[in-house]
DRENBA-688577 format. One record per residue: residue in one letter; z, y, x of N, C-alpha, C, CB in turn. Coordinates in Angstrom, 1 decimal, always signed. Each point is the difference from the previous one (the first is absolute). Glycine has a CB too. Example, Ala and Ser with C-alpha at 12.3 -4.5 7.8 and 13.67 -1.06 7.14 Angstrom:
BEGIN
R type    n.z    n.y    n.x   ca.z   ca.y   ca.x    c.z    c.y    c.x   cb.z   cb.y   cb.x
R    A   +7.8   -5.7  +13.2   +0.0   +1.2   -0.9   +0.0   +1.2   +0.9   +1.2   -1.2   -1.9
R    S   -1.9   +2.3   +1.5   +0.0   +1.1   +0.9   +0.8   +1.1   -0.8   -2.2   -0.6   +1.2
END
This chain:
BEGIN
R type    n.z    n.y    n.x   ca.z   ca.y   ca.x    c.z    c.y    c.x   cb.z   cb.y   cb.x
R    Q   -0.1   -1.4   +0.9   -0.4   +1.6   -1.0   +0.7   +1.0   +0.7   +0.0   -0.9   -2.4
R    M   +0.1   +1.3   +3.7   +0.3   +0.9   +1.3   -1.0   +0.3   +0.0   +1.5   -0.7   +1.4
R    E   -2.3   -0.7   -0.8   -1.5   +0.0   +1.0   -0.8   +1.2   -1.2   -0.4   -3.4   +1.5
R    L   +0.6   +2.3   -2.4   -0.9   +1.2   -0.6   +0.2   +1.1   -0.9   -0.9   -1.6   +0.4
R    E   +2.0   +2.2   -0.6   +0.2   +1.5   +0.2   -0.5   +0.1   +1.0   +1.8   +0.5   -0.9
R    A   -1.6   -0.9   +2.1   -0.6   +0.9   +1.2   -1.2   +0.3   +0.2   +1.3   -0.9   +0.9
R    L   -1.9   -0.2   -1.8   -1.4   +0.1   +0.8   -1.3   +0.9   -1.1   +0.7   -2.9   +1.5
R    R   +0.5   +2.9   -2.5   -0.3   +0.9   -1.7   +0.0   +1.5   +1.3   +1.8   -1.5   -3.2
R    S   -0.8   +1.7   +3.3   -0.2   +1.3   +0.7   -0.5   +0.3   +1.4   +1.7   +0.3   -1.5
R    I   -1.8   -0.9   +2.2   -0.7   +0.3   +1.2   -1.5   +0.1   -0.4   +1.8   -1.3   +1.5
R    Y   -2.5   +0.3   -2.7   -1.5   +0.0   -0.2   +0.1   +1.1   -1.2   -0.8   -2.7   +0.9
R    E   +1.6   +3.3   -1.7   -0.3   +1.1   -0.7   -1.3   +0.6   -0.2   +2.0   +0.3   +0.6
R    G   -2.7   +0.0   -0.9   -1.1   +0.8   +0.1   -1.2   -0.4   +1.2   +1.8   +1.8   -0.9
R    D   -1.5   -3.2   +1.1   -0.9   -0.4   +1.4   -1.2   -1.0   -1.0   +2.4   -0.1   +2.6
R    L   -3.3   +0.7   -2.6   -1.5   -0.9   -0.6   -0.6   -0.8   +0.1   -0.2   +1.1   +0.0
R    C   +1.1   -2.0   +1.9   -0.6   -0.9   +0.2   +0.8   -1.3   -0.4   -1.1   +1.4   +1.7
R    F   +2.2   -0.6   -2.3   +1.6   -1.2   -0.7   -0.1   -0.4   -1.0   +1.6   +0.8   +0.7
R    R   -1.8   -2.0   -1.3   +0.1   -0.5   -1.2   +1.2   -0.6   -0.6   -1.9   -0.2   +0.7
R    E   +2.7   +0.3   -1.5   +0.9   -1.1   -0.4   -0.8   -0.8   -1.2   +2.3   +1.4   +0.8
R    L   -2.3   -2.6   -0.7   -0.7   -1.3   -1.1   +1.0   +0.3   -1.0   -0.9   -2.3   +1.6
R    S   +2.4   +1.3   -0.8   +0.7   -0.1   -0.8   +1.5   +0.2   +0.7   -1.9   -1.3   -1.3
R    P   +2.8   +1.4   +0.7   +1.7   -0.1   +0.4   -0.3   -0.5   +2.0   +1.5   -1.2   -3.3
R    V   -2.7   +0.0   +2.7   +0.7   -1.2   +1.4   -2.1   -0.1   +0.7   +3.4   -2.5   -1.7
R    S   -3.7   +3.6   +1.2   -1.7   +0.1   +0.9   -0.4   +0.7   +0.3   -0.7   -1.0   -0.7
R    F   +0.6   +1.3   +1.3   -1.2   +1.5   +1.2   -0.7   -0.1   +0.3   +0.8   +0.7   +0.8
R    Q   -2.0   +0.4   -0.7   -1.3   +0.1   +1.0   +0.0   +1.2   +0.6   -1.5   -1.4   -1.2
R    Y   +1.1   +1.3   +2.9   -0.1   +0.7   +0.3   -1.5   +0.2   +0.0   +2.3   -0.3   +0.8
R    R   -2.9   +1.4   +0.3   -1.4   +0.5   -0.1   +0.3   +0.5   +1.6   -0.6   +0.8   -3.0
R    I   +0.2   -1.7   +4.4   +0.1   +1.0   +1.0   -1.8   +0.4   +0.1   +2.6   -1.1   +1.5
R    G   -2.6   +2.2   -1.1   -1.0   +0.6   +0.4   -0.2   +1.4   -1.6   -1.0   -2.9   +1.9
R    E   -0.3   +3.2   -1.5   -0.3   +1.3   -1.4   -0.8   -0.8   -0.7   -0.1   +2.5   +1.1
R    S   -0.5   -2.0   -2.5   -0.4   -1.4   -0.9   -1.6   -0.2   +0.5   +1.7   +0.4   -2.5
R    G   -2.2   +0.8   +3.3   -1.7   +0.1   +0.7   +0.2   -0.6   +0.8   -1.0   +1.8   -0.2
R    D   +1.8   -2.3   +0.7   +0.1   -0.6   +1.7   -0.8   -1.2   +0.2   +2.4   +0.8   +0.4
R    P   -3.0   -1.7   -0.3   -1.1   -1.7   +0.6   +1.4   -0.2   +0.4   -3.1   +0.1   +1.1
R    K   +4.2   -0.1   -0.4   +0.2   -0.6   +0.4   +1.7   +0.3   +0.0   -2.6   -0.2   +1.0
R    A   +2.4   +0.3   -2.5   +1.9   +0.0   -0.9   -0.1   -0.8   -1.0   +0.8   +2.5   +0.3
R    F   +1.0   -3.2   -0.1   -0.2   -0.8   -1.5   +1.1   +0.1   -0.3   -1.5   -1.7   +0.2
R    L   +2.5   +0.7   -1.3   +0.8   -0.3   -0.3   +0.6   -1.0   +0.0   -0.7   +1.2   -0.6
R    I   +2.1   -1.2   +0.3   +0.7   -1.1   +0.4   +1.0   -0.3   -1.5   -0.1   +0.7   +2.9
R    E   +0.2   -1.5   -2.6   +1.3   -0.5   -1.0   +1.4   -0.5   +0.1   -1.9   -0.4   -0.8
R    V   +2.2   +1.0   +0.2   +1.9   -0.5   +0.6   +0.3   -0.9   -0.9   +1.1   +2.1   +1.0
R    S   -0.5   -3.7   -1.7   +1.0   +0.2   -1.2   +1.1   -0.6   +0.4   -1.4   +0.0   -1.7
R    W   +2.8   +0.4   +1.5   +0.9   -0.8   +0.3   +0.3   -1.2   -0.9   +0.9   +2.0   +1.1
R    P   -0.5   -3.3   -0.2   +0.3   -1.1   -1.1   +1.2   +0.3   -0.1   -1.4   -1.8   +0.2
R    E   +2.1   +0.7   -1.4   +1.5   +0.0   -0.1   +1.7   +0.6   +0.9   -1.7   -1.8   -1.0
R    T   +1.0   +0.6   +1.8   +1.2   +0.2   +1.7   -0.8   +1.2   +0.5   +0.7   -3.0   +1.2
R    Y   -0.9   +3.8   -1.0   -0.4   +1.3   +0.7   +1.0   +0.8   +0.5   -1.8   +0.0   -1.3
R    P   +2.0   +0.5   +2.6   -0.4   -0.4   +0.9   +0.2   -1.2   +0.6   +0.0   +1.8   +0.0
R    Q   +0.8   -2.7   -0.2   +0.2   -1.0   +0.9   -1.1   -0.9   +0.0   +2.5   +0.3   -0.2
R    T   -3.4   -0.3   -0.4   -1.1   -1.0   -0.2   -1.2   +1.2   +0.5   +1.0   -2.1   -2.4
R    A   -2.1   +2.4   +2.7   -1.2   -0.1   +0.8   -0.7   +0.8   -1.6   +0.1   -2.8   +2.1
R    P   -0.6   +4.0   -2.1   -0.7   +1.0   -1.6   -1.3   -0.9   +0.6   +1.1   +3.4   -0.8
R    V   -2.2   -3.7   -0.6   -1.0   -0.3   -0.2   -1.0   +0.9   +0.2   +1.1   -1.4   -1.2
R    I   -1.4   +1.6   +2.2   -1.2   +1.2   +0.3   -1.4   -0.6   -0.2   +1.4   +1.2   +2.0
R    S   -1.9   -0.6   -2.8   -1.4   -0.1   +0.1   -1.3   +1.3   -0.2   +1.1   -2.3   -0.7
R    M   -2.1   +1.5   +1.3   -1.5   +1.4   +0.5   -1.1   -0.8   -1.2   +0.1   +0.8   +3.8
R    D   +0.2   -1.4   -4.8   -1.0   -0.1   -1.0   -0.7   +0.7   -1.3   +1.0   -1.3   +0.9
R    A   -0.6   +2.4   +0.0   -0.1   +1.3   -0.8   -1.2   +0.1   -0.7   +1.4   +1.1   +1.5
R    F   -2.8   -0.2   -2.3   -0.7   -0.2   -0.6   -0.7   +1.0   +1.3   +0.9   -0.8   -2.8
R    F   -0.2   +1.6   +3.5   -0.1   +1.5   +1.0   -0.4   -0.6   +1.0   +1.7   +1.6   -0.5
R    N   -1.3   -3.0   +1.3   +0.2   -0.4   +0.7   -1.3   -1.1   +0.2   +2.5   +1.0   -0.5
R    N   -3.3   -1.1   -0.6   -1.2   -0.6   +0.3   -0.8   +0.0   +1.4   +0.1   +0.6   -2.1
R    T   -0.2   +0.5   +2.3   -1.1   +0.3   +1.2   +0.9   -0.4   +1.5   -1.4   +2.3   -1.6
R    I   +2.7   -3.0   +1.9   +0.2   -0.1   +0.5   -0.2   -1.5   +0.6   +1.0   +2.2   -0.7
R    S   -1.8   -2.4   +1.8   +0.0   -1.6   +0.2   +1.1   -0.9   -0.5   -1.0   +0.7   +1.9
R    S   +1.5   -1.3   -1.9   +1.1   -1.3   -0.1   +0.4   -0.3   +1.6   -1.3   -1.4   -2.3
R    S   +0.7   +1.2   +3.2   +1.0   +0.4   +0.9   +0.4   +0.9   +0.5   -0.6   -1.3   +0.3
R    I   +0.5   +2.0   -0.4   +0.1   +1.9   -0.2   +1.7   -0.2   -0.3   -2.8   +1.2   -1.5
R    K   +2.4   -1.7   +0.1   +1.1   +0.1   -0.8   +1.3   -1.1   +0.3   -1.8   +0.8   -1.6
R    Q   +1.5   -1.9   +2.0   +0.8   -1.0   +0.3   +0.8   +0.6   +1.7   -1.9   -2.2   -1.6
R    S   +1.4   +2.9   +2.0   +0.4   +0.4   +1.7   +1.0   +0.7   -0.7   -2.1   +0.2   +2.1
R    I   +1.5   +0.8   -2.9   +1.1   +0.8   -0.9   +1.7   -0.3   -0.3   -2.3   +0.4   -1.0
R    L   +1.8   -1.7   +0.0   +1.0   -0.4   -1.2   +0.9   -0.6   +2.0   -1.7   -1.0   -3.9
R    D   +1.2   +0.4   +4.6   +0.2   -1.1   +0.9   +1.2   +1.4   +1.3   -3.2   -2.3   -0.5
R    K   +2.6   +3.8   +0.2   +0.9   +0.9   +1.0   +0.7   +0.1   -1.0   -1.2   +1.3   +1.9
R    L   +1.0   -1.4   -2.8   +1.9   +0.5   -1.3   +0.1   -0.6   +0.1   +0.6   +1.0   -1.5
R    M   -0.2   -2.4   +1.4   +0.8   -1.3   -0.2   +0.9   +0.6   +1.0   -1.6   -2.3   -0.7
R    V   +1.0   +2.2   +2.2   +0.5   +0.2   +1.5   +1.4   +1.2   -0.6   -3.0   -0.5   +2.0
R    E   +2.9   +1.5   -2.4   +1.1   +0.6   -0.3   +0.8   +0.7   -1.2   -1.0   -0.1   +1.7
R    V   +0.4   -1.3   -2.7   +1.2   -0.8   -1.5   +0.8   -0.2   +1.4   -1.4   -1.8   -2.8
R    E   +1.1   +0.5   +3.6   +1.1   -1.1   +1.0   +0.9   +0.9   +0.4   -1.5   -1.7   +1.2
R    A   +0.7   +2.8   -0.7   +1.1   +0.7   +1.0   +1.4   +1.0   -0.6   -2.4   +0.1   +1.5
R    N   +1.6   +0.2   -3.2   +0.9   +0.2   -0.7   +0.5   -0.2   -1.0   -0.5   +0.8   +1.0
R    L   +0.2   -1.8   -1.0   +1.2   -1.2   -0.9   +1.2   +0.0   -0.5   -0.9   -1.0   +1.1
R    G   +1.1   +1.1   -2.3   +2.1   +0.3   -0.2   -0.3   +1.3   -0.5   +1.7   -1.3   +2.1
R    T   -2.8   +2.3   -1.5   +0.4   +1.6   -0.7   -1.0   +0.5   -1.3   +0.7   +0.9   +2.7
R    A   -0.5   +0.2   -3.5   -1.1   +0.6   +0.1   -1.2   +0.5   +1.1   +1.5   +0.2   -1.7
R    M   -2.3   -0.5   +1.2   -1.5   -0.3   +1.1   -1.2   +0.5   -0.7   +0.8   -2.4   +0.9
R    T   -1.0   +2.9   -2.5   -1.5   +0.5   -0.6   -0.5   +1.5   +0.6   +0.7   -1.2   -2.4
R    Y   +0.4   +2.2   +3.2   +0.1   +1.0   +0.3   -0.7   -0.3   +1.3   +1.9   +0.9   -1.4
R    T   -1.2   -1.5   +1.9   -0.1   -0.1   +1.7   -1.6   -1.3   +0.4   +3.6   +0.5   +0.5
R    L   -4.2   -1.0   -2.0   -0.8   -0.7   +0.0   -1.3   +1.1   +0.4   +1.4   -2.0   -1.7
R    F   -1.0   +3.0   +0.0   -1.3   +0.6   +0.1   -0.2   +1.0   +0.9   -0.1   -0.5   -1.9
R    E   +1.5   +0.8   +2.7   -0.6   +1.4   +0.7   -0.6   -1.2   +1.9   +2.5   +3.1   -1.7
R    Y   -2.4   -4.0   +2.0   -0.7   -0.7   +0.6   -1.0   -0.2   -0.3   +1.2   -0.6   +0.5
R    A   -1.5   +0.3   -1.4   -1.9   -0.2   -0.2   -0.4   +1.0   +0.0   -0.2   -1.6   -1.2
R    K   +0.7   +2.8   +1.2   -0.1   +1.9   +0.1   -0.5   +0.1   +1.5   +2.4   +0.9   -1.7
R    D   -1.3   -1.7   +2.2   -0.2   +0.5   +1.5   -1.2   -0.5   +0.9   +2.4   +0.0   +0.0
R    N   -2.3   -1.8   -0.8   -1.2   -0.3   +0.9   -0.9   -0.6   -0.5   +1.1   -0.1   +1.6
R    K   -2.0   +1.3   -2.9   -1.1   -0.2   -0.7   -1.0   -0.5   +1.2   +0.7   +1.8   -1.9
R    E   -0.7   -0.7   +2.6   -1.3   +0.1   +0.6   +0.1   -1.7   +0.8   -0.2   +3.2   +0.3
R    V   +1.3   -3.8   +0.9   +0.5   -1.0   +0.1   -0.8   -1.2   -0.9   +2.1   +1.5   +0.5
R    F   -2.0   -1.1   -1.6   +0.1   -1.4   -1.2   -1.8   +0.0   +0.0   +2.7   +0.5   -2.1
R    M   -3.1   +1.2   +2.0   -1.5   -0.5   -0.9   -0.9   +0.5   +1.8   +0.2   +1.0   -4.0
R    E   +0.1   -1.3   +4.9   -1.2   +0.5   +0.8   -0.9   -1.0   +0.2   +1.3   +1.5   +1.1
R    N   -1.7   -3.2   -1.9   -0.9   -0.8   +0.3   -0.9   +0.4   -1.1   +1.5   -1.9   +1.1
R    Q   -0.4   +2.8   -2.0   -1.1   +0.0   -1.3   -1.5   +1.3   -0.2   +2.7   -1.0   -1.1
R    P   -3.6   +0.7   +1.2   -1.3   +0.1   -0.4   +0.0   +1.7   -0.5   -0.3   -2.9   -0.7
R    V   +0.4   +4.3   +0.9   -0.3   +0.4   -1.0   -1.0   +0.1   -1.2   +1.1   +0.4   +1.5
R    N   -1.9   -0.8   -1.1   -1.6   -0.2   -1.0   -0.3   -1.2   -0.8   -1.1   +1.3   +1.8
R    T   +2.6   -1.6   -3.2   +0.6   -1.2   -0.7   -1.0   +0.2   -0.8   +2.4   -0.2   +0.2
R    V   -2.9   +1.3   -1.3   +0.0   -0.2   -1.3   -1.8   -0.4   +0.5   +2.4   +2.0   -1.7
R    T   -2.8   -3.0   +1.3   -1.7   -0.1   -0.4   -0.5   -0.7   -1.3   -0.3   -0.3   +2.5
R    S   -0.7   +1.1   -2.4   -0.3   -0.1   -1.4   -0.8   -1.3   -0.2   +0.1   +2.6   -0.3
R    V   -0.2   -3.6   -0.8   -1.0   -1.1   -0.2   -0.6   +0.1   -1.4   +1.3   -1.5   +1.5
R    S   -2.5   +1.8   -0.9   -1.5   -0.4   -1.0   -0.3   -1.2   -0.1   -1.0   +1.7   +0.4
R    N   +1.0   -1.8   -2.1   -0.8   -0.8   -0.6   -1.0   +0.1   -0.4   +1.3   -0.5   -0.2
R    S   -2.3   -0.4   +0.8   -1.6   +0.9   -1.3   -0.5   -1.9   -0.2   -1.7   +3.5   +1.5
R    I   +1.1   -3.1   -2.9   -0.5   -1.1   -0.9   -1.1   +0.3   -0.3   +1.9   -0.6   -0.9
R    T   -3.6   -0.1   +1.4   -0.8   +0.1   +0.1   -0.2   -1.0   -1.2   -0.2   +0.9   +2.4
R    I   -1.0   -0.3   -3.3   -0.1   -1.4   -1.6   -1.7   +0.6   +0.3   +2.9   -0.1   -2.9
R    G   -3.3   -1.2   +2.8   -1.8   +0.1   -0.1   -0.7   -0.2   +1.2   +0.2   +1.5   -1.5
R    T   -1.1   -0.5   +2.0   -0.7   +0.5   +0.6   +0.3   -0.1   +1.1   -0.6   +0.9   -1.4
R    P   +0.6   -1.3   +3.1   +0.3   -0.1   +1.5   +0.0   +0.8   +0.0   -0.6   -1.4   +1.0
R    D   +1.0   +2.6   +0.5   +0.1   +0.9   +0.9   -1.7   +0.9   -0.4   +1.9   -1.8   +2.1
R    V   -2.7   +2.6   -2.0   -1.3   -0.4   +0.2   +0.1   +1.4   +1.1   -1.4   -1.4   -2.6
R    P   +0.4   +1.0   +4.0   +0.5   +1.4   +0.9   -0.7   +1.1   +0.2   +0.9   -1.3   +1.1
R    A   -0.5   +2.5   -1.2   -0.3   +1.1   -0.4   -1.5   +0.6   +0.4   +2.6   +0.1   +0.1
R    S   -2.9   -1.0   +0.6   -1.3   +0.6   +1.1   -1.2   -0.5   -1.3   +1.0   -0.7   +3.5
R    K   -0.5   -0.9   -4.3   -0.7   -0.3   -1.1   -0.1   +0.1   -1.6   +0.0   -0.8   +1.8
R    K   +1.1   +2.2   -1.8   +0.2   +0.4   -1.3   -0.8   +1.3   +0.1   +2.4   -1.2   -0.6
R    K   -3.1   +1.8   +0.2   +0.0   +1.7   -0.1   +0.3   +0.5   -1.3   -1.8   +0.1   +1.8
R    D   +2.4   +1.0   -1.6   +1.0   +0.9   -1.1   -1.5   +0.6   -0.7   +2.9   +1.1   +1.5
R    K   -2.7   -0.8   -3.3   -1.3   +0.7   -0.4   +0.8   +1.1   +0.2   -1.7   -1.3   -1.6
R    K   +0.5   +2.2   +0.9   +0.4   +1.5   +0.3   +0.1   +0.4   -1.4   -1.4   +0.6   +2.3
R    E   +1.9   +0.2   -3.3   -0.2   +0.7   -1.0   -1.0   +0.3   -0.5   +1.3   +0.5   +0.7
R    Q   -2.4   -1.2   -1.7   -1.2   +0.4   -0.4   +0.5   +1.0   -1.2   -1.5   -2.2   +0.8
R    L   +0.6   +3.5   -0.2   +0.2   +0.7   -1.5   -1.4   +0.2   -0.1   +2.4   +1.3   -0.3
R    S   -2.2   -0.9   -1.5   -1.1   +0.3   -1.1   -1.1   +1.4   +0.5   +2.0   -0.9   -2.1
R    K   -2.9   +0.8   +1.8   -0.4   +1.5   +0.2   +0.3   +1.5   -0.9   -1.6   -1.7   +0.8
R    T   +2.2   +0.7   -1.5   +0.5   +1.8   -0.5   +1.0   +0.1   +1.1   -0.2   +0.3   -3.0
R    Q   +1.6   -1.6   +3.1   +0.6   +0.4   +0.2   -0.2   +0.6   +1.6   +1.1   -1.2   -2.1
R    K   -2.3   +1.2   +2.9   -0.5   +0.0   +1.1   +0.0   +1.7   +0.0   -1.4   -2.6   +0.2
R    R   +0.5   +3.3   -1.8   -0.4   +1.0   -0.3   +1.2   +1.1   +0.0   -1.9   -1.4   -1.0
R    K   +2.7   +1.1   +0.1   +1.6   +0.5   -0.6   +0.7   +0.4   +1.2   +0.4   -1.7   -2.0
R    L   +0.1   +1.0   +2.8   +0.0   +0.0   +1.7   -0.5   +0.8   +1.1   +0.0   -1.8   -0.8
R    A   -1.1   +2.4   +0.6   -0.7   +0.3   +0.4   -0.3   +1.7   -0.1   -0.4   -2.6   -0.3
R    D   +0.4   +2.4   -1.1   +0.5   +1.5   -0.7   +0.9   +0.4   +0.4   -0.7   -0.3   -1.6
R    K   +1.8   -0.8   +1.8   +1.4   +1.1   +0.4   +0.3   +0.6   +0.9   +0.6   -0.9   -0.8
R    T   -1.4   +0.0   +2.2   +0.4   +0.0   +1.6   -1.4   +0.9   +0.2   +1.6   -2.6   +0.7
R    D   -1.5   +2.9   +0.5   -0.9   +0.9   +0.6   -0.6   -0.7   +1.2   +1.3   +2.0   -0.8
R    N   -2.3   -2.4   +1.7   -0.9   -0.2   +0.9   +0.5   -1.0   +0.5   -0.8   +2.1   +0.4
R    K   +1.9   -1.5   -0.1   +1.0   -1.1   +1.5   +1.1   -0.7   -1.1   +0.1   +2.1   +2.8
R    G   -0.5   -2.6   -4.2   +1.2   -0.8   -0.5   +1.1   +0.6   -0.4   -0.6   -1.5   +1.4
R    E   +1.1   +2.6   -0.7   +1.6   +0.5   -0.6   -0.7   +0.7   -1.3   +1.9   +0.7   +2.6
R    L   -0.5   -0.6   -3.1   +0.6   +1.3   -1.2   -0.2   +1.3   +0.3   +1.7   -1.1   -0.5
R    P   -2.1   +2.1   -0.2   +0.0   +1.5   +0.5   +1.5   +0.4   -0.5   -2.8   +0.7   -0.1
R    R   +2.7   +0.2   +0.8   +1.5   +0.5   +0.5   +0.3   +0.6   -1.5   -0.2   +0.9   +3.0
R    G   +0.9   -1.4   -3.7   +1.4   +0.6   -1.1   -1.0   -1.0   -1.4   +1.2   +3.6   +1.0
R    W   -1.6   -4.2   -0.9   -0.2   -1.1   -1.1   +0.5   -0.1   -0.7   -0.4   -0.9   +0.8
R    N   +2.2   +0.7   +0.0   +0.9   -0.4   -1.2   +1.6   +1.3   -0.3   -0.9   -3.1   +0.8
R    W   +0.2   +3.9   -0.2   +0.5   +1.1   -1.2   +0.0   +1.1   -0.8   +0.5   -1.0   +0.7
R    V   +0.3   +1.3   -1.2   +0.2   +0.7   -1.5   -0.7   +0.8   +0.1   +2.0   -0.4   -0.8
R    D   -3.1   +0.5   -0.5   -0.5   +1.1   -0.1   +1.5   +1.1   -1.1   -3.2   -1.4   +0.3
R    V   +3.4   +2.0   +0.1   +0.9   +1.3   -0.3   -0.1   +0.6   -1.6   -0.6   +0.8   +2.8
R    I   -0.3   -0.1   -1.5   -1.4   +0.6   -1.4   +0.1   -0.4   -1.3   -1.6   -0.2   +1.4
R    K   +0.7   -0.7   -1.2   -0.1   -0.6   -1.4   +1.0   -0.4   -0.7   -1.7   -0.5   +0.7
END
């Protein structure tokens, strides 16, 4: 109960911290636009702090991080948990992760967002562009005459063709 109150007072107003329930917390390490940011979720079992808290990185926010990096972060956090077993350690874990963010994410590639495009073709196979010619739009004689009447000898509309005549 004391640790819960301490966490609430320490992280009050911190947008990175989120209390999911009285025994479950999330903390975002790094800015939300940062490709090397990650989210840690800590849940307290019934016998916490004598037993280790459950640390998870399964949040959707972490989908861009490879599973090997997630596992190495969890392994390093578990070493920290073993060192602090028997004491309130949630704040310590969050601060440890913040301090070591660069070390945790050093092998994470920056450009992890890739677009996957699925194209489905039905019917005729692809024809090379050299064999297939685009048809030009054909104008009738009256359409050509109207176009010629509107434009000058260069094919341009006369100056002021779309002006409003105030006098009329």
